[in-house]
PAKOLLO-825565 format. One record per residue (C-alpha): residue number from 1; x, y, z. Coordinates in Angstrom, 1 decimal, decimal comma. Each point is the difference from the previous one (the first is absolute). Example, Ala and Ser with C-alpha at 12.3 -4.5 7.8 and 13.67 -1.06 7.14 Angstrom:
BEGIN
sero resi:1&x:12,3&y:-4,5&z:7,8
sero resi:2&x:1,4&y:3,4&z:-0,7
***
This chain:
BEGIN
sero resi:1&x:0,0&y:0,0&z:0,0
sero resi:2&x:1,4&y:3,5&z:-0,9
sero resi:3&x:0,1&y:2,9&z:2,3
sero resi:4&x:-3,5&y:1,0&z:1,3
sero resi:5&x:0,9&y:3,7&z:-0,4
sero resi:6&x:1,5&y:2,1&z:-2,8
sero resi:7&x:3,7&y:0,2&z:0,4
sero resi:8&x:-0,1&y:3,7&z:1,0
sero resi:9&x:-2,1&y:-1,0&z:3,0
sero resi:10&x:2,1&y:-3,0&z:1,2
sero resi:11&x:2,4&y:-0,4&z:2,9
sero resi:12&x:2,9&y:-2,2&z:-0,9
sero resi:13&x:2,8&y:-1,2&z:2,3
sero resi:14&x:3,4&y:-0,5&z:-1,8
sero resi:15&x:3,0&y:-1,6&z:1,8
sero resi:16&x:3,5&y:0,5&z:-1,3
sero resi:17&x:-1,0&y:3,5&z:-1,0
sero resi:18&x:3,3&y:1,8&z:0,6
sero resi:19&x:1,9&y:-1,4&z:-3,1
sero resi:20&x:-0,3&y:-1,4&z:-3,5
sero resi:21&x:-3,3&y:-1,6&z:-1,0
sero resi:22&x:-1,6&y:1,3&z:3,2
sero resi:23&x:0,8&y:3,6&z:-0,8
sero resi:24&x:-1,2&y:-0,4&z:-3,6
sero resi:25&x:-3,2&y:-1,7&z:1,1
sero resi:26&x:-0,7&y:2,7&z:2,6
sero resi:27&x:0,3&y:2,7&z:-2,7
sero resi:28&x:-2,1&y:-1,9&z:-2,5
sero resi:29&x:-2,8&y:-0,3&z:2,6
sero resi:30&x:0,3&y:3,6&z:1,1
sero resi:31&x:-0,4&y:1,3&z:-3,6
sero resi:32&x:-3,3&y:-1,8&z:0,0
sero resi:33&x:-1,1&y:1,7&z:3,2
sero resi:34&x:0,3&y:-3,0&z:2,4
sero resi:35&x:0,7&y:0,2&z:3,7
sero resi:36&x:3,3&y:-1,8&z:0,5
sero resi:37&x:1,2&y:-1,2&z:3,3
sero resi:38&x:3,8&y:-0,4&z:-0,3
sero resi:39&x:1,9&y:-2,5&z:2,0
sero resi:40&x:3,7&y:-0,8&z:0,3
sero resi:41&x:2,8&y:0,2&z:2,5
sero resi:42&x:1,5&y:3,3&z:-1,3
sero resi:43&x:-2,2&y:2,8&z:1,5
sero resi:44&x:1,8&y:2,9&z:-1,7
sero resi:45&x:-0,3&y:-1,6&z:-3,4
sero resi:46&x:-3,6&y:-0,8&z:0,6
sero resi:47&x:-0,7&y:3,7&z:0,7
sero resi:48&x:1,6&y:0,9&z:-3,2
sero resi:49&x:-2,1&y:-2,4&z:-1,9
sero resi:50&x:-3,2&y:1,2&z:1,8
sero resi:51&x:0,8&y:3,6&z:-0,8
sero resi:52&x:0,4&y:-0,8&z:-3,7
sero resi:53&x:-3,3&y:-2,0&z:0,0
sero resi:54&x:-1,9&y:3,0&z:1,3
sero resi:55&x:1,6&y:2,2&z:-2,6
sero resi:56&x:-1,2&y:-2,5&z:-2,7
sero resi:57&x:-3,6&y:0,3&z:1,3
sero resi:58&x:-0,3&y:-2,9&z:2,3
sero resi:59&x:-0,4&y:-0,3&z:3,8
sero resi:60&x:2,8&y:-1,6&z:1,9
sero resi:61&x:0,9&y:-1,2&z:3,5
sero resi:62&x:3,5&y:-1,2&z:0,9
sero resi:63&x:0,1&y:-2,7&z:2,7
sero resi:64&x:3,5&y:-1,3&z:0,7
sero resi:65&x:-0,4&y:-3,8&z:0,4
sero resi:66&x:2,2&y:-3,1&z:0,2
sero resi:67&x:-2,1&y:-2,6&z:-1,7
sero resi:68&x:1,6&y:-2,8&z:2,1
sero resi:69&x:-1,8&y:1,3&z:3,0
sero resi:70&x:-3,6&y:-1,3&z:-0,1
sero resi:71&x:-1,2&y:2,5&z:2,6
sero resi:72&x:1,5&y:2,9&z:-2,0
sero resi:73&x:-1,8&y:-1,3&z:-3,1
sero resi:74&x:-3,3&y:-0,2&z:1,8
sero resi:75&x:0,6&y:3,6&z:1,1
sero resi:76&x:0,6&y:1,0&z:-3,6
sero resi:77&x:-3,3&y:-1,3&z:-1,1
sero resi:78&x:-1,8&y:1,7&z:2,9
sero resi:79&x:1,7&y:3,3&z:-0,8
sero resi:80&x:-1,1&y:-0,2&z:-3,6
sero resi:81&x:-3,7&y:-0,4&z:1,0
sero resi:82&x:0,3&y:2,6&z:2,8
sero resi:83&x:1,4&y:2,5&z:-2,4
sero resi:84&x:-2,2&y:-0,6&z:-3,1
sero resi:85&x:-3,0&y:-1,9&z:1,3
sero resi:86&x:0,4&y:-3,2&z:-2,0
sero resi:87&x:2,5&y:-2,4&z:-1,6
sero resi:88&x:-0,5&y:-1,2&z:-3,5
sero resi:89&x:3,3&y:-1,6&z:-1,1
sero resi:90&x:3,3&y:-1,1&z:1,5
sero resi:91&x:3,2&y:-0,4&z:-2,0
sero resi:92&x:2,8&y:-2,1&z:1,4
sero resi:93&x:3,1&y:1,3&z:-1,6
sero resi:94&x:2,7&y:0,0&z:2,7
sero resi:95&x:3,0&y:-2,3&z:-0,8
sero resi:96&x:3,7&y:-0,4&z:0,7
sero resi:97&x:2,5&y:-2,5&z:-1,3
sero resi:98&x:3,3&y:-1,7&z:0,9
sero resi:99&x:2,0&y:-0,9&z:-3,1
sero resi:100&x:2,6&y:-2,8&z:0,0
sero resi:101&x:0,4&y:-3,7&z:0,1
sero resi:102&x:-2,6&y:-1,8&z:2,2
sero resi:103&x:2,6&y:-1,4&z:2,4
sero resi:104&x:1,8&y:3,3&z:0,3
sero resi:105&x:-2,9&y:2,3&z:0,9
sero resi:106&x:0,0&y:0,5&z:3,8
sero resi:107&x:-2,9&y:-1,7&z:1,7
sero resi:108&x:-1,3&y:3,1&z:1,6
sero resi:109&x:-0,2&y:1,8&z:-3,3
sero resi:110&x:-1,8&y:-2,9&z:-1,7
sero resi:111&x:-2,5&y:0,0&z:2,9
sero resi:112&x:-0,5&y:3,8&z:-0,3
sero resi:113&x:-0,7&y:-0,3&z:-3,8
sero resi:114&x:-2,7&y:-2,5&z:0,8
sero resi:115&x:-1,5&y:2,1&z:2,7
sero resi:116&x:-0,2&y:3,2&z:-2,1
sero resi:117&x:-1,1&y:-1,5&z:-3,3
sero resi:118&x:-2,3&y:-2,8&z:1,0
sero resi:119&x:-1,1&y:0,5&z:3,6
sero resi:120&x:-0,2&y:3,8&z:-0,5
sero resi:121&x:-2,5&y:-0,7&z:-2,9
sero resi:122&x:-1,9&y:-2,5&z:2,1
sero resi:123&x:-0,3&y:2,5&z:2,8
sero resi:124&x:-1,2&y:2,6&z:-2,4
sero resi:125&x:-2,7&y:-2,2&z:-1,5
sero resi:126&x:-1,2&y:-1,1&z:3,5
sero resi:127&x:-0,2&y:3,7&z:1,1
sero resi:128&x:-1,9&y:1,1&z:-3,1
sero resi:129&x:-2,5&y:-2,8&z:-0,4
sero resi:130&x:-2,5&y:1,0&z:2,8
sero resi:131&x:-0,1&y:3,6&z:-1,4
sero resi:132&x:-0,4&y:-1,1&z:-3,6
sero resi:133&x:-2,7&y:-2,4&z:1,0
sero resi:134&x:-1,8&y:2,7&z:2,1
sero resi:135&x:0,2&y:2,4&z:-3,0
sero resi:136&x:-1,9&y:-2,5&z:-2,2
sero resi:137&x:3,0&y:-0,9&z:-2,1
sero resi:138&x:3,5&y:1,0&z:-1,0
sero resi:139&x:3,3&y:-1,1&z:-1,5
sero resi:140&x:3,1&y:-1,5&z:1,4
sero resi:141&x:3,0&y:0,3&z:-2,3
sero resi:142&x:3,3&y:-1,8&z:0,6
sero resi:143&x:2,9&y:1,3&z:-2,0
sero resi:144&x:2,0&y:-3,1&z:-0,4
sero resi:145&x:2,4&y:-0,6&z:-2,9
sero resi:146&x:0,4&y:-2,3&z:-3,0
sero resi:147&x:2,3&y:-1,7&z:2,6
sero resi:148&x:-3,2&y:-1,2&z:1,6
sero resi:149&x:-0,4&y:-2,3&z:-3,0
sero resi:150&x:3,6&y:-0,6&z:-1,1
sero resi:151&x:3,4&y:0,1&z:1,8
sero resi:152&x:3,4&y:1,5&z:-0,5
sero resi:153&x:3,3&y:-0,6&z:1,8
sero resi:154&x:1,2&y:2,0&z:2,9
sero resi:155&x:-3,5&y:0,9&z:1,1
sero resi:156&x:-1,0&y:-3,0&z:2,1
sero resi:157&x:-1,7&y:1,9&z:2,8
sero resi:158&x:-1,8&y:2,4&z:-2,4
sero resi:159&x:-1,1&y:-2,8&z:-2,3
sero resi:160&x:-1,4&y:-2,0&z:2,9
sero resi:161&x:-2,0&y:3,0&z:1,4
sero resi:162&x:-1,5&y:0,8&z:-3,4
sero resi:163&x:-0,9&y:-3,6&z:-0,7
sero resi:164&x:-1,6&y:-0,1&z:3,5
sero resi:165&x:-1,8&y:3,3&z:-0,5
sero resi:166&x:-1,6&y:-1,3&z:-3,2
sero resi:167&x:-1,2&y:-3,2&z:1,7
sero resi:168&x:-1,3&y:2,0&z:3,0
sero resi:169&x:-2,0&y:2,2&z:-2,3
sero resi:170&x:-1,5&y:-3,0&z:-1,9
sero resi:171&x:-1,0&y:-1,6&z:3,3
sero resi:172&x:-1,6&y:3,2&z:1,4
sero resi:173&x:-1,9&y:0,5&z:-3,2
sero resi:174&x:-1,4&y:-3,5&z:0,3
sero resi:175&x:-1,0&y:0,5&z:3,6
sero resi:176&x:-1,8&y:3,2&z:-0,7
sero resi:177&x:-2,0&y:-1,6&z:-2,8
sero resi:178&x:-1,1&y:-3,0&z:2,1
sero resi:179&x:-0,9&y:2,1&z:3,0
sero resi:180&x:-2,2&y:2,4&z:-2,0
sero resi:181&x:2,5&y:2,9&z:0,0
sero resi:182&x:0,7&y:0,1&z:-3,7
sero resi:183&x:-0,6&y:3,7&z:0,0
sero resi:184&x:3,6&y:0,3&z:1,1
sero resi:185&x:2,4&y:-0,5&z:-2,9
sero resi:186&x:3,6&y:-1,3&z:0,4
sero resi:187&x:2,3&y:0,9&z:-2,8
sero resi:188&x:3,7&y:-0,8&z:-0,6
sero resi:189&x:2,2&y:2,2&z:-2,2
sero resi:190&x:3,1&y:-1,6&z:-1,5
sero resi:191&x:2,5&y:2,6&z:-1,4
sero resi:192&x:3,1&y:-0,7&z:-2,0
sero resi:193&x:3,2&y:1,9&z:0,9
sero resi:194&x:-0,9&y:3,5&z:1,0
sero resi:195&x:2,2&y:3,1&z:0,1
sero resi:196&x:-0,1&y:0,8&z:3,8
sero resi:197&x:2,6&y:0,3&z:2,8
sero resi:198&x:-0,7&y:-3,7&z:0,9
sero resi:199&x:3,4&y:-1,3&z:-1,2
sero resi:200&x:1,9&y:2,8&z:1,8
sero resi:201&x:-1,9&y:-0,6&z:3,2
sero resi:202&x:0,3&y:-3,8&z:0,1
sero resi:203&x:2,3&y:-1,8&z:2,4
sero resi:204&x:3,0&y:-1,2&z:-2,1
sero resi:205&x:2,1&y:-3,1&z:0,7
sero resi:206&x:1,3&y:-0,5&z:-3,5
sero resi:207&x:3,2&y:2,0&z:0,1
sero resi:208&x:-1,1&y:1,9&z:-3,1
sero resi:209&x:-2,3&y:2,8&z:-1,0
sero resi:210&x:-3,7&y:-0,9&z:-0,3
sero resi:211&x:-1,7&y:1,1&z:-3,2
sero resi:212&x:-3,5&y:-0,7&z:-1,4
sero resi:213&x:-0,2&y:-2,6&z:-2,7
sero resi:214&x:-1,4&y:1,7&z:-3,2
sero resi:215&x:-2,4&y:0,8&z:-1,4
sero resi:216&x:-0,7&y:2,6&z:2,7
sero resi:217&x:-3,4&y:1,7&z:0,1
sero resi:218&x:-1,1&y:3,3&z:1,6
sero resi:219&x:-1,8&y:-0,2&z:3,4
sero resi:220&x:-2,9&y:1,8&z:-1,5
sero resi:221&x:-0,8&y:-3,1&z:-2,0
sero resi:222&x:-0,7&y:-1,9&z:3,2
sero resi:223&x:-1,9&y:2,9&z:1,5
sero resi:224&x:-2,4&y:0,1&z:-3,0
sero resi:225&x:-0,4&y:-3,8&z:0,2
sero resi:226&x:-1,0&y:0,3&z:3,7
sero resi:227&x:-2,5&y:2,8&z:-0,9
sero resi:228&x:-1,5&y:-2,3&z:-2,6
sero resi:229&x:-0,5&y:-2,9&z:2,3
sero resi:230&x:-1,6&y:2,3&z:2,6
sero resi:231&x:-2,5&y:1,1&z:-2,6
sero resi:232&x:-0,4&y:-3,5&z:-1,6
sero resi:233&x:1,3&y:-2,6&z:2,4
sero resi:234&x:1,5&y:-3,2&z:-1,4
sero resi:235&x:1,8&y:-2,9&z:1,6
sero resi:236&x:3,4&y:0,9&z:-1,4
sero resi:237&x:1,4&y:2,7&z:-2,3
sero resi:238&x:3,5&y:0,2&z:-1,5
sero resi:239&x:1,9&y:3,3&z:-0,3
sero resi:240&x:2,5&y:0,0&z:-2,8
sero resi:241&x:-0,1&y:-2,3&z:-3,1
sero resi:242&x:3,2&y:-1,8&z:1,2
sero resi:243&x:-1,8&y:-1,2&z:3,1
sero resi:244&x:-2,8&y:-1,6&z:-2,1
sero resi:245&x:2,5&y:-1,6&z:-2,4
sero resi:246&x:2,2&y:-1,4&z:2,8
sero resi:247&x:-3,0&y:-1,4&z:1,9
sero resi:248&x:-1,3&y:-1,7&z:-3,2
sero resi:249&x:3,4&y:-1,6&z:-0,7
sero resi:250&x:0,1&y:-1,3&z:3,6
sero resi:251&x:-3,5&y:-1,6&z:-0,3
sero resi:252&x:0,8&y:-1,6&z:-3,4
sero resi:253&x:3,4&y:-1,5&z:0,9
sero resi:254&x:0,9&y:0,8&z:3,6
sero resi:255&x:3,3&y:-2,0&z:0,1
sero resi:256&x:1,4&y:1,6&z:-3,1
sero resi:257&x:-1,3&y:3,5&z:1,0
sero resi:258&x:1,6&y:-0,5&z:3,4
sero resi:259&x:3,4&y:-0,6&z:-1,6
sero resi:260&x:-0,4&y:2,9&z:-2,3
sero resi:261&x:-0,9&y:2,4&z:2,8
sero resi:262&x:2,9&y:-1,2&z:2,1
sero resi:263&x:2,4&y:0,8&z:-2,9
sero resi:264&x:-1,7&y:3,3&z:-0,6
sero resi:265&x:-0,1&y:1,0&z:3,7
sero resi:266&x:3,7&y:-0,7&z:0,5
sero resi:267&x:1,0&y:2,2&z:-2,9
sero resi:268&x:-2,4&y:2,9&z:0,7
sero resi:269&x:-0,5&y:0,4&z:3,8
sero resi:270&x:3,7&y:0,4&z:0,9
sero resi:271&x:1,9&y:3,0&z:-1,3
sero resi:272&x:3,8&y:0,2&z:-0,5
sero resi:273&x:0,7&y:2,3&z:2,9
sero resi:274&x:1,0&y:-1,5&z:3,3
sero resi:275&x:-2,2&y:0,8&z:3,1
sero resi:276&x:0,5&y:-0,7&z:3,7
sero resi:277&x:-2,7&y:-2,0&z:1,8
sero resi:278&x:-2,9&y:2,0&z:1,1
sero resi:279&x:-3,3&y:-0,5&z:1,9
sero resi:280&x:-1,6&y:2,7&z:-2,2
sero resi:281&x:-3,4&y:1,1&z:1,2
sero resi:282&x:-1,0&y:-3,3&z:1,4
sero resi:283&x:0,1&y:1,3&z:3,6
sero resi:284&x:0,5&y:3,7&z:-0,5
sero resi:285&x:-2,2&y:2,2&z:-2,2
sero resi:286&x:1,8&y:2,2&z:-2,5
sero resi:287&x:-2,8&y:1,1&z:-2,4
sero resi:288&x:0,1&y:3,5&z:-1,5
sero resi:289&x:-3,4&y:0,3&z:-1,8
sero resi:290&x:1,6&y:-0,9&z:-3,3
sero resi:291&x:-1,8&y:-1,9&z:-2,7
sero resi:292&x:2,8&y:-1,1&z:-2,3
sero resi:293&x:3,3&y:-1,7&z:0,7
sero resi:294&x:2,0&y:1,7&z:-2,7
sero resi:295&x:0,1&y:-3,1&z:-2,1
sero resi:296&x:-1,2&y:1,6&z:-3,3
sero resi:297&x:3,2&y:-1,1&z:-1,8
sero resi:298&x:-0,8&y:-3,6&z:0,7
sero resi:299&x:-3,0&y:0,4&z:-2,4
sero resi:300&x:2,5&y:0,4&z:-2,8
sero resi:301&x:1,2&y:-3,5&z:0,6
sero resi:302&x:-3,5&y:-1,3&z:-0,8
sero resi:303&x:0,8&y:-1,0&z:-3,6
sero resi:304&x:3,2&y:-1,8&z:0,8
sero resi:305&x:-1,0&y:-1,8&z:3,1
sero resi:306&x:-3,6&y:-0,7&z:-1,0
sero resi:307&x:1,3&y:-1,4&z:-3,3
sero resi:308&x:2,3&y:-2,4&z:2,0
sero resi:309&x:-2,8&y:-1,0&z:2,3
sero resi:310&x:-2,4&y:-0,3&z:-3,0
sero resi:311&x:2,3&y:-2,5&z:-1,6
sero resi:312&x:-0,1&y:-2,1&z:3,2
sero resi:313&x:-3,8&y:0,4&z:0,0
sero resi:314&x:-0,2&y:-1,1&z:-3,6
sero resi:315&x:2,1&y:-3,0&z:0,9
sero resi:316&x:-2,4&y:-0,7&z:2,9
sero resi:317&x:-3,0&y:0,1&z:-2,3
sero resi:318&x:1,5&y:-2,1&z:-2,7
sero resi:319&x:1,2&y:-2,6&z:2,5
sero resi:320&x:-3,4&y:-0,2&z:1,5
sero resi:321&x:-1,8&y:-0,4&z:-3,3
sero resi:322&x:2,5&y:-2,6&z:-1,0
sero resi:323&x:-0,6&y:-1,9&z:3,2
sero resi:324&x:-3,7&y:0,2&z:-0,5
sero resi:325&x:0,5&y:-1,3&z:-3,6
sero resi:326&x:2,0&y:-3,0&z:1,2
sero resi:327&x:-2,6&y:-1,1&z:2,5
sero resi:328&x:-1,7&y:-3,3&z:-1,0
sero resi:329&x:-3,6&y:0,4&z:-0,8
sero resi:330&x:-2,4&y:-2,0&z:2,2
sero resi:331&x:-3,3&y:1,1&z:-1,5
sero resi:332&x:0,0&y:-2,4&z:-2,9
***
């Protein structure tokens, strides 16, 4: 079920609102007149985003929140209703990552990634559901990643949380339907690589610079996808053609696509420059209300790198069709 009000009369909670996709989404909603309740750990950055949202024609409230604290998340939902009278949608966008080999990522960092990305989203949905139900309907949006469907090396904790988030959303959607609460929609957005500060903020245990694998899309692409699913909810929506292509390859021939993505990830996620180990923003907030990560130049690598991956994809498809052709027929 879509929003029960026009978007310029809605109240929408947005976590991870101090950087990247969160900032772009806040501005997209503000331009349409929505009341946005902005949550993240960085209070100063949130206030900057809130000020800009008001200038764009929206209403805004900044509520510094650590999504790993369920009490704080409950308070966030209550503040939204106290300030604007109702809650119509909740967007789980907060995420962190620790990049490195699985057995070299510190256990405390691995745990924290799970707490922010998966438990933080679960706490958000639990806090939002009573208010959405009371309002007669609403939309829950989980900003996941194409890594909720596929996997790439060096991102074990992040991959695990996004796969878990997708499964959690599917389960909640089923439960709402069988308990007569189908007026609350649960949507999952699966972006490709996005030009945000994410790779600069991630904990790094690779010894090398972290860079986004091309093609790299602007954060506004994801923001507009989120606005679309608020207006016309759907189970899942990809943001970026590469996400749809990679997911399709994974479904057709998962073993071959897994090998291709391992090759691709190793050659595109790690830059040539050496970097010391860092915990990034896993434990300490460092957002600066910036939408992009300064990776525009990576888009110029699209033709070269996508061509290489396209050859691997073509090989995957040909191999799959050949395997199907070799199967003995049993319907005669």
